[in-house]
Each structure stands twice: as structure tokens, then as C-alpha cells.
PASETI-325205 format. One record per residue (C-alpha): residue number from 0; x, y, z; residue in three letters. Coordinates in Angstrom, 2 decimals, always signed. Example, Ala and Ser with C-alpha at 12.3 -4.5 7.8 and 13.67 -1.06 7.14 Angstrom:
% residues 2
+-----+---------+---------+---------+------+
|  nr |       X |       Y |       Z | rest |
+-----+---------+---------+---------+------+
|   0 |  +12.30 |   -4.50 |   +7.80 |  ALA |
|   1 |  +13.67 |   -1.06 |   +7.14 |  SER |
+-----+---------+---------+---------+------+
//
This chain:
% residues 277
+-----+---------+---------+---------+------+
|  nr |       X |       Y |       Z | rest |
+-----+---------+---------+---------+------+
|   0 |  +33.47 |   -2.70 |  -37.04 |  MET |
|   1 |  +35.61 |   -1.02 |  -34.36 |  ILE |
|   2 |  +39.24 |   -2.16 |  -34.43 |  ILE |
|   3 |  +39.78 |   -4.68 |  -31.63 |  GLY |
|   4 |  +36.09 |   -5.45 |  -31.12 |  LEU |
|   5 |  +36.27 |   -9.05 |  -32.44 |  PRO |
|   6 |  +39.12 |   -9.71 |  -29.99 |  GLU |
|   7 |  +37.07 |   -8.07 |  -27.25 |  PHE |
|   8 |  +34.22 |  -10.48 |  -27.94 |  PHE |
|   9 |  +36.54 |  -13.47 |  -27.79 |  GLN |
|  10 |  +38.02 |  -12.48 |  -24.43 |  THR |
|  11 |  +34.83 |  -11.16 |  -22.84 |  SER |
|  12 |  +32.75 |  -12.91 |  -20.22 |  GLY |
|  13 |  +29.77 |  -13.13 |  -22.58 |  LEU |
|  14 |  +28.61 |  -16.64 |  -23.36 |  SER |
|  15 |  +29.41 |  -17.93 |  -26.89 |  PRO |
|  16 |  +25.70 |  -17.93 |  -27.74 |  GLU |
|  17 |  +25.25 |  -14.30 |  -26.73 |  VAL |
|  18 |  +28.38 |  -13.30 |  -28.65 |  ARG |
|  19 |  +27.08 |  -15.03 |  -31.77 |  ASN |
|  20 |  +23.70 |  -13.35 |  -31.43 |  TYR |
|  21 |  +25.27 |   -9.91 |  -30.96 |  LEU |
|  22 |  +27.48 |  -10.32 |  -34.01 |  LEU |
|  23 |  +24.30 |  -10.38 |  -36.09 |  LEU |
|  24 |  +23.78 |   -6.67 |  -35.57 |  PHE |
|  25 |  +26.73 |   -5.14 |  -33.70 |  VAL |
|  26 |  +28.68 |   -4.29 |  -36.88 |  GLU |
|  27 |  +26.41 |   -1.28 |  -37.41 |  ASP |
|  28 |  +26.83 |   +0.00 |  -33.85 |  ARG |
|  29 |  +30.25 |   +1.63 |  -33.96 |  ASP |
|  30 |  +28.75 |   +4.98 |  -32.98 |  LYS |
|  31 |  +27.37 |   +3.58 |  -29.73 |  GLU |
|  32 |  +30.42 |   +1.56 |  -28.78 |  LEU |
|  33 |  +32.87 |   +4.38 |  -29.46 |  LEU |
|  34 |  +31.19 |   +6.37 |  -26.68 |  LEU |
|  35 |  +32.12 |   +3.55 |  -24.29 |  HIS |
|  36 |  +35.73 |   +4.32 |  -25.15 |  LYS |
|  37 |  +35.53 |   +8.10 |  -25.20 |  ASP |
|  38 |  +34.21 |   +9.92 |  -23.22 |  PRO |
|  39 |  +33.04 |   +6.90 |  -21.20 |  GLY |
|  40 |  +36.56 |   +5.72 |  -20.45 |  GLY |
|  41 |  +35.42 |   +2.11 |  -20.11 |  LEU |
|  42 |  +38.33 |   +0.71 |  -22.10 |  TRP |
|  43 |  +41.07 |   +2.75 |  -20.41 |  GLU |
|  44 |  +43.31 |   +1.28 |  -17.69 |  PRO |
|  45 |  +42.10 |   +2.09 |  -14.19 |  ASP |
|  46 |  +45.07 |   +1.14 |  -12.06 |  GLY |
|  47 |  +42.90 |   -0.60 |   -9.50 |  LYS |
|  48 |  +40.51 |   -2.85 |  -11.41 |  LYS |
|  49 |  +42.34 |   -2.99 |  -14.76 |  GLY |
|  50 |  +39.61 |   -1.41 |  -16.86 |  ASP |
|  51 |  +35.83 |   -1.15 |  -17.01 |  TRP |
|  52 |  +35.15 |   -3.42 |  -19.97 |  ARG |
|  53 |  +32.82 |   -5.49 |  -17.82 |  ASN |
|  54 |  +30.41 |   -2.53 |  -18.10 |  VAL |
|  55 |  +30.54 |   -2.79 |  -21.90 |  THR |
|  56 |  +29.88 |   -6.53 |  -21.53 |  GLU |
|  57 |  +26.84 |   -5.74 |  -19.39 |  HIS |
|  58 |  +25.53 |   -3.24 |  -21.97 |  CYS |
|  59 |  +25.95 |   -5.82 |  -24.72 |  LEU |
|  60 |  +24.09 |   -8.44 |  -22.68 |  MET |
|  61 |  +21.25 |   -5.97 |  -22.10 |  VAL |
|  62 |  +21.29 |   -5.20 |  -25.84 |  ALA |
|  63 |  +20.94 |   -8.86 |  -26.82 |  ALA |
|  64 |  +17.99 |   -9.27 |  -24.47 |  ARG |
|  65 |  +16.39 |   -6.00 |  -25.55 |  ALA |
|  66 |  +16.69 |   -6.97 |  -29.21 |  ASP |
|  67 |  +15.07 |  -10.35 |  -28.61 |  MET |
|  68 |  +12.30 |   -9.02 |  -26.37 |  LEU |
|  69 |  +11.59 |   -6.11 |  -28.73 |  GLY |
|  70 |  +11.07 |   -8.55 |  -31.58 |  ARG |
|  71 |   +8.70 |  -10.62 |  -29.42 |  PHE |
|  72 |   +6.75 |   -7.43 |  -28.68 |  LEU |
|  73 |   +6.43 |   -6.62 |  -32.41 |  ASN |
|  74 |   +7.86 |   -3.13 |  -31.98 |  LEU |
|  75 |   +7.99 |   -0.94 |  -35.13 |  PRO |
|  76 |  +11.39 |   -0.87 |  -36.83 |  LYS |
|  77 |  +12.31 |   +2.64 |  -35.66 |  ASP |
|  78 |  +11.39 |   +1.88 |  -32.04 |  VAL |
|  79 |  +13.25 |   -1.44 |  -32.17 |  GLN |
|  80 |  +16.37 |   +0.29 |  -33.51 |  GLU |
|  81 |  +16.08 |   +2.94 |  -30.81 |  GLY |
|  82 |  +15.75 |   +0.26 |  -28.15 |  LEU |
|  83 |  +18.82 |   -1.62 |  -29.41 |  ASP |
|  84 |  +20.84 |   +1.60 |  -29.51 |  SER |
|  85 |  +19.75 |   +2.70 |  -26.03 |  ALA |
|  86 |  +20.49 |   -0.72 |  -24.57 |  ALA |
|  87 |  +24.07 |   -0.52 |  -25.83 |  MET |
|  88 |  +24.43 |   +3.01 |  -24.48 |  LEU |
|  89 |  +22.62 |   +2.85 |  -21.16 |  HIS |
|  90 |  +25.77 |   +2.58 |  -19.00 |  ASP |
|  91 |  +28.37 |   +4.17 |  -21.29 |  PHE |
|  92 |  +28.94 |   +6.92 |  -18.69 |  TYR |
|  93 |  +28.97 |   +4.56 |  -15.67 |  LYS |
|  94 |  +32.66 |   +5.01 |  -14.87 |  ARG |
|  95 |  +32.37 |   +8.80 |  -14.87 |  ARG |
|  96 |  +29.18 |   +8.59 |  -12.80 |  GLU |
|  97 |  +30.85 |   +6.43 |  -10.14 |  ILE |
|  98 |  +33.93 |   +8.62 |  -10.09 |  GLU |
|  99 |  +31.73 |  +11.69 |   -9.61 |  MET |
| 100 |  +29.81 |   +9.94 |   -6.82 |  MET |
| 101 |  +32.97 |   +8.92 |   -4.99 |  LYS |
| 102 |  +34.53 |  +12.35 |   -5.25 |  ASN |
| 103 |  +31.29 |  +14.07 |   -4.31 |  GLY |
| 104 |  +30.42 |  +11.92 |   -1.31 |  THR |
| 105 |  +33.94 |  +12.26 |   +0.04 |  ILE |
| 106 |  +33.31 |  +16.02 |   -0.06 |  ALA |
| 107 |  +30.02 |  +15.53 |   +1.80 |  GLY |
| 108 |  +27.60 |  +15.49 |   -1.14 |  GLY |
| 109 |  +24.48 |  +13.37 |   -1.65 |  ASP |
| 110 |  +25.39 |  +10.33 |   -3.77 |  GLY |
| 111 |  +21.97 |  +10.03 |   -5.41 |  LEU |
| 112 |  +21.91 |  +13.70 |   -6.39 |  VAL |
| 113 |  +25.41 |  +13.46 |   -7.83 |  ILE |
| 114 |  +24.52 |  +10.33 |   -9.82 |  ALA |
| 115 |  +21.39 |  +12.04 |  -11.17 |  TRP |
| 116 |  +23.54 |  +15.01 |  -12.25 |  THR |
| 117 |  +25.93 |  +12.64 |  -14.03 |  ALA |
| 118 |  +22.96 |  +11.17 |  -15.87 |  GLY |
| 119 |  +21.96 |  +14.62 |  -17.10 |  LYS |
| 120 |  +25.54 |  +15.18 |  -18.33 |  GLU |
| 121 |  +25.38 |  +11.93 |  -20.29 |  SER |
| 122 |  +22.15 |  +13.15 |  -21.94 |  GLU |
| 123 |  +24.01 |  +16.20 |  -23.23 |  LYS |
| 124 |  +26.76 |  +13.97 |  -24.66 |  ILE |
| 125 |  +24.23 |  +11.79 |  -26.46 |  LEU |
| 126 |  +22.44 |  +14.82 |  -27.88 |  ARG |
| 127 |  +25.72 |  +16.29 |  -29.15 |  ARG |
| 128 |  +26.55 |  +12.92 |  -30.73 |  ALA |
| 129 |  +23.33 |  +13.10 |  -32.73 |  GLY |
| 130 |  +21.25 |  +10.40 |  -31.07 |  PHE |
| 131 |  +17.48 |  +10.73 |  -31.29 |  SER |
| 132 |  +15.31 |  +11.97 |  -28.45 |  GLU |
| 133 |  +13.79 |   +8.48 |  -28.26 |  LEU |
| 134 |  +17.22 |   +6.93 |  -27.63 |  VAL |
| 135 |  +18.05 |   +9.60 |  -25.03 |  ILE |
| 136 |  +14.72 |   +9.06 |  -23.29 |  SER |
| 137 |  +15.23 |   +5.29 |  -23.25 |  LEU |
| 138 |  +18.75 |   +5.61 |  -21.83 |  VAL |
| 139 |  +17.27 |   +7.77 |  -19.09 |  GLY |
| 140 |  +14.69 |   +5.16 |  -18.05 |  CYS |
| 141 |  +17.07 |   +2.68 |  -16.41 |  VAL |
| 142 |  +18.16 |   +2.49 |  -12.79 |  GLY |
| 143 |  +16.59 |   +2.79 |   -9.38 |  GLY |
| 144 |  +16.15 |   +6.53 |   -9.03 |  PHE |
| 145 |  +12.76 |   +7.36 |   -7.48 |  PRO |
| 146 |  +11.96 |   +9.65 |  -10.42 |  GLN |
| 147 |  +12.51 |   +6.80 |  -12.87 |  ILE |
| 148 |  +10.51 |   +4.27 |  -10.86 |  ILE |
| 149 |   +7.56 |   +6.67 |  -10.76 |  LEU |
| 150 |   +7.92 |   +7.34 |  -14.47 |  ARG |
| 151 |   +7.55 |   +3.61 |  -15.10 |  MET |
| 152 |   +4.48 |   +3.58 |  -12.88 |  LYS |
| 153 |   +2.92 |   +6.38 |  -14.93 |  GLU |
| 154 |   +3.47 |   +4.34 |  -18.08 |  ILE |
| 155 |   +2.00 |   +1.21 |  -16.52 |  LEU |
| 156 |   -1.04 |   +3.14 |  -15.28 |  ASP |
| 157 |   -1.82 |   +4.59 |  -18.73 |  ALA |
| 158 |   -4.95 |   +3.09 |  -20.35 |  PRO |
| 159 |   -3.15 |   +2.47 |  -23.63 |  ASP |
| 160 |   +0.52 |   +1.80 |  -24.28 |  LEU |
| 161 |   +2.28 |   +3.19 |  -27.34 |  LYS |
| 162 |   +5.22 |   +1.22 |  -28.80 |  PRO |
| 163 |   +7.60 |   +3.79 |  -27.29 |  GLU |
| 164 |   +6.05 |   +3.16 |  -23.86 |  ASP |
| 165 |   +6.52 |   -0.58 |  -24.22 |  VAL |
| 166 |  +10.17 |   -0.02 |  -25.20 |  ALA |
| 167 |  +10.73 |   +2.04 |  -22.04 |  HIS |
| 168 |   +9.22 |   -0.68 |  -19.87 |  LEU |
| 169 |  +11.25 |   -3.36 |  -21.63 |  ALA |
| 170 |  +14.62 |   -1.63 |  -21.18 |  LEU |
| 171 |  +13.96 |   -0.68 |  -17.56 |  HIS |
| 172 |  +12.97 |   -4.27 |  -16.83 |  TYR |
| 173 |  +15.89 |   -5.93 |  -18.63 |  ILE |
| 174 |  +18.52 |   -3.71 |  -17.03 |  ASP |
| 175 |  +16.83 |   -4.26 |  -13.67 |  GLY |
| 176 |  +17.48 |   -7.99 |  -13.71 |  TYR |
| 177 |  +20.65 |   -8.30 |  -15.82 |  THR |
| 178 |  +23.47 |   -9.28 |  -13.47 |  ASN |
| 179 |  +26.70 |   -8.30 |  -15.19 |  GLY |
| 180 |  +26.78 |  -10.35 |  -18.39 |  SER |
| 181 |  +25.64 |  -13.67 |  -16.94 |  SER |
| 182 |  +22.86 |  -15.80 |  -18.36 |  LEU |
| 183 |  +19.67 |  -15.78 |  -16.29 |  ALA |
| 184 |  +19.36 |  -18.29 |  -13.49 |  GLU |
| 185 |  +16.10 |  -20.25 |  -13.24 |  PRO |
| 186 |  +13.31 |  -19.01 |  -11.01 |  ALA |
| 187 |  +13.25 |  -21.11 |   -7.82 |  VAL |
| 188 |  +11.29 |  -21.45 |   -4.62 |  GLU |
| 189 |  +12.85 |  -19.69 |   -1.66 |  GLU |
| 190 |  +10.87 |  -19.92 |   +1.53 |  GLY |
| 191 |   +7.25 |  -19.10 |   +0.82 |  ASP |
| 192 |   +7.82 |  -17.42 |   -2.56 |  LYS |
| 193 |   +9.42 |  -17.88 |   -5.96 |  ILE |
| 194 |  +12.39 |  -15.65 |   -6.76 |  ILE |
| 195 |  +14.08 |  -14.88 |  -10.06 |  ASN |
| 196 |  +16.92 |  -12.66 |  -11.30 |  ASP |
| 197 |  +14.96 |   -9.50 |  -10.47 |  VAL |
| 198 |  +15.18 |  -10.42 |   -6.79 |  ASP |
| 199 |  +18.77 |  -11.62 |   -7.03 |  ARG |
| 200 |  +19.98 |   -8.43 |   -8.75 |  ARG |
| 201 |  +18.28 |   -6.13 |   -6.25 |  ASN |
| 202 |  +19.55 |   -8.16 |   -3.32 |  LYS |
| 203 |  +23.08 |   -7.85 |   -4.71 |  LYS |
| 204 |  +22.65 |   -4.08 |   -5.16 |  ASN |
| 205 |  +21.30 |   -3.74 |   -1.62 |  ALA |
| 206 |  +24.39 |   -5.51 |   -0.28 |  GLU |
| 207 |  +26.70 |   -3.41 |   -2.43 |  ARG |
| 208 |  +25.07 |   -0.10 |   -1.51 |  TYR |
| 209 |  +24.20 |   -0.95 |   +2.08 |  SER |
| 210 |  +23.50 |   +2.61 |   +3.24 |  GLU |
| 211 |  +20.96 |   +3.22 |   +0.48 |  LEU |
| 212 |  +19.39 |   -0.16 |   +1.24 |  ALA |
| 213 |  +18.44 |   +1.06 |   +4.71 |  LYS |
| 214 |  +16.69 |   +4.19 |   +3.49 |  GLN |
| 215 |  +13.34 |   +5.08 |   +2.02 |  SER |
| 216 |  +13.53 |   +8.06 |   -0.38 |  PRO |
| 217 |  +12.69 |  +10.92 |   +2.02 |  PRO |
| 218 |  +11.05 |  +13.16 |   -0.59 |  GLU |
| 219 |   +8.78 |  +10.27 |   -1.64 |  TYR |
| 220 |   +7.97 |   +8.84 |   +1.81 |  LYS |
| 221 |   +4.32 |   +9.86 |   +1.50 |  ASP |
| 222 |   +3.89 |   +8.51 |   -2.02 |  HIS |
| 223 |   +1.47 |   +5.55 |   -2.05 |  PRO |
| 224 |   +3.77 |   +3.43 |   -4.22 |  PHE |
| 225 |   +6.89 |   +3.76 |   -2.08 |  PHE |
| 226 |   +5.39 |   +3.63 |   +1.40 |  GLY |
| 227 |   +8.16 |   +2.28 |   +3.62 |  LYS |
| 228 |  +10.02 |   +0.49 |   +0.82 |  MET |
| 229 |  +13.69 |   +1.19 |   +0.26 |  THR |
| 230 |  +14.90 |   +2.13 |   -3.22 |  LEU |
| 231 |  +15.91 |   -1.44 |   -3.98 |  PHE |
| 232 |  +12.65 |   -2.89 |   -2.70 |  GLU |
| 233 |  +10.76 |   -0.36 |   -4.81 |  ALA |
| 234 |  +12.84 |   -1.16 |   -7.88 |  GLN |
| 235 |  +12.20 |   -4.89 |   -7.45 |  ALA |
| 236 |   +8.48 |   -4.27 |   -6.98 |  ALA |
| 237 |   +8.34 |   -2.13 |  -10.13 |  MET |
| 238 |  +10.30 |   -4.71 |  -12.14 |  SER |
| 239 |   +7.86 |   -7.42 |  -11.14 |  HIS |
| 240 |   +4.90 |   -5.24 |  -12.15 |  LEU |
| 241 |   +6.50 |   -4.65 |  -15.55 |  ILE |
| 242 |   +7.22 |   -8.37 |  -15.79 |  GLU |
| 243 |   +3.51 |   -9.12 |  -15.46 |  VAL |
| 244 |   +2.52 |   -6.53 |  -18.08 |  ARG |
| 245 |   +5.12 |   -7.67 |  -20.62 |  ILE |
| 246 |   +4.14 |  -11.31 |  -20.19 |  THR |
| 247 |   +0.51 |  -10.35 |  -20.83 |  GLU |
| 248 |   +1.49 |   -8.44 |  -24.00 |  ILE |
| 249 |   +3.57 |  -11.38 |  -25.24 |  LEU |
| 250 |   +0.63 |  -13.72 |  -24.73 |  HIS |
| 251 |   -1.84 |  -11.37 |  -26.42 |  ASP |
| 252 |   +0.41 |  -10.45 |  -29.36 |  ASN |
| 253 |   +2.00 |  -13.73 |  -30.27 |  GLY |
| 254 |   +0.44 |  -16.36 |  -28.08 |  GLY |
| 255 |   +3.82 |  -17.10 |  -26.51 |  ARG |
| 256 |   +3.51 |  -19.63 |  -23.73 |  SER |
| 257 |   +5.71 |  -18.80 |  -20.75 |  ILE |
| 258 |   +5.49 |  -20.92 |  -17.61 |  LYS |
| 259 |   +4.85 |  -17.77 |  -15.57 |  SER |
| 260 |   +6.01 |  -14.17 |  -15.62 |  GLN |
| 261 |   +8.73 |  -15.08 |  -13.12 |  LEU |
| 262 |  +10.32 |  -17.31 |  -15.77 |  HIS |
| 263 |  +10.52 |  -14.49 |  -18.35 |  LEU |
| 264 |  +14.27 |  -13.77 |  -17.86 |  PRO |
| 265 |  +15.30 |  -17.36 |  -18.55 |  GLU |
| 266 |  +12.81 |  -17.63 |  -21.43 |  TYR |
| 267 |  +14.41 |  -14.65 |  -23.21 |  ILE |
| 268 |  +17.88 |  -16.21 |  -22.84 |  ASP |
| 269 |  +16.65 |  -19.57 |  -24.11 |  GLU |
| 270 |  +15.37 |  -17.83 |  -27.24 |  CYS |
| 271 |  +18.70 |  -16.01 |  -27.75 |  ILE |
| 272 |  +20.59 |  -19.32 |  -27.49 |  ILE |
| 273 |  +18.20 |  -20.94 |  -29.96 |  GLU |
| 274 |  +18.50 |  -18.05 |  -32.42 |  ALA |
| 275 |  +22.30 |  -18.12 |  -32.24 |  ALA |
| 276 |  +22.58 |  -21.86 |  -32.83 |  ALA |
+-----+---------+---------+---------+------+
//
């Protein structure tokens, strides 16, 4: 295990149950976590915010959820291992991506284009580090880029889903609702609808990136899926579609009884807590 990682767990914002669950398999994940340190720079002092370890915490939370959901979905061992690895890696380059976006937009560049370029750079790093093409593909399926949202739609529209397809949907979905490293809040009625952490996460992102929240992707304005939706509205809509499909698979595969698809985030966390007890 990486030197200092046990101490990191003890001082992190992860709940004790999630920490206990992660310790069941994190010992074999030095390769992934070392990339958080270098070249990710997530454990280096920042000067403004201290460091970026909260991003590592987020990746670990996503990894715990991905591991649990993957087991529910009866994924083959190699796909499950790829999913776990990708979950731990999916934001390892987040600090560099944000730094590139800030520097680029100050110079007049397009923030989305710069972030997409940073993602391609992280792919090269993963390939040089020896990660499989499955892991690299899974890492590239998270986030609210229009290209990624439409990729998820293509998977959902396919007549048959391969295990690798299900893994892509699972990781995109989990990252799309995971708010930092917090446990899921219950789904509740709000006005005339029920909301869950998918809606809360996308609302938070829309507030954080207010300019993007006002825009529809111009190059996709005529696409039937996007219509007049903003990126964050489209991401929430896609996450809810995936939520329905995954809940159906869980019911068909294992007969798991979930109150409704909107309660899936809290159900996954309840199972993690139970497994860690």
C-alpha cells in the first residue's frame, strides 16, 4: 500500500463505512493512486486551497459505488476490475484540466475545448502507464461533454448490451450523481416531481459553471436529444435514462427490489454500509 495512504483514509472526508469497504480492495491499487500524486498533482500543496485531495476522495467514493454496482450487475471479472480501476482514475488529471481551462480561458480560449484536450492528454498518460484500452475507454466516458452524452445514448439505444457497455453506463451514471465524497441523500418530493442526487449534482454544477448553464451546445443544437437543453440539463436527462436501464437490469438479473429507480443512489450506499459492517 502507498506510504501515507492509511493516514489519508483516517483524515479524509469519506464516511467510516466507505473507508472500510475501500480497504477491502484498495491495497492492490497503488498504480492508480500514484497517478493522483504524479502527474495529477492532487496531493501537492496549492497555496490557495491547500491541496486537491478532495478529488482523490471523490474518486474513491465513485470506486466504492462502482465496485458495489458492478457486482450487482454480475459483470465478468475482467470488466469488473476494469471498472474499479477506471473509477479510481477518472479524475486523476482534474487539477491539470482545471489549470489548463483557467489559463486558456484567460487567454480567450473555449473552456470546453480546452477541457476536452486535457482529457485526451490524460488518455496518453494512462496508455503510457500500461492501462488497458477498456480502462482508458471507461475513464473517457464520464462528464458532461456533448460527445460523451451522445456516446451514452448510442449505448442505450443498442438492441443488446455487452458487459463492457453496462460498465460504461454504470461509471457515467455514478460519477454523474456523486457529490464530492458524501453519502447519497434520499430521493424526495420537490414541487411536482421527485428529485435525487442526479438532480442535486447537476444543479450544483449549473450554479458553479453559470455561463455554461445558460448555453445549449451550439454544434448539437439540431440534435433531437439535446433540443434546447443546456449541457447540465442534458447530463441530468441522460443520467436518469441510465438509471432506469440499470434498475431494469438489476431486477432482471438478480431480482433486486428497489423502491424506484430514483432511489438507486441511496440503495447502493445502503449496500456498501451493510457490506462494511
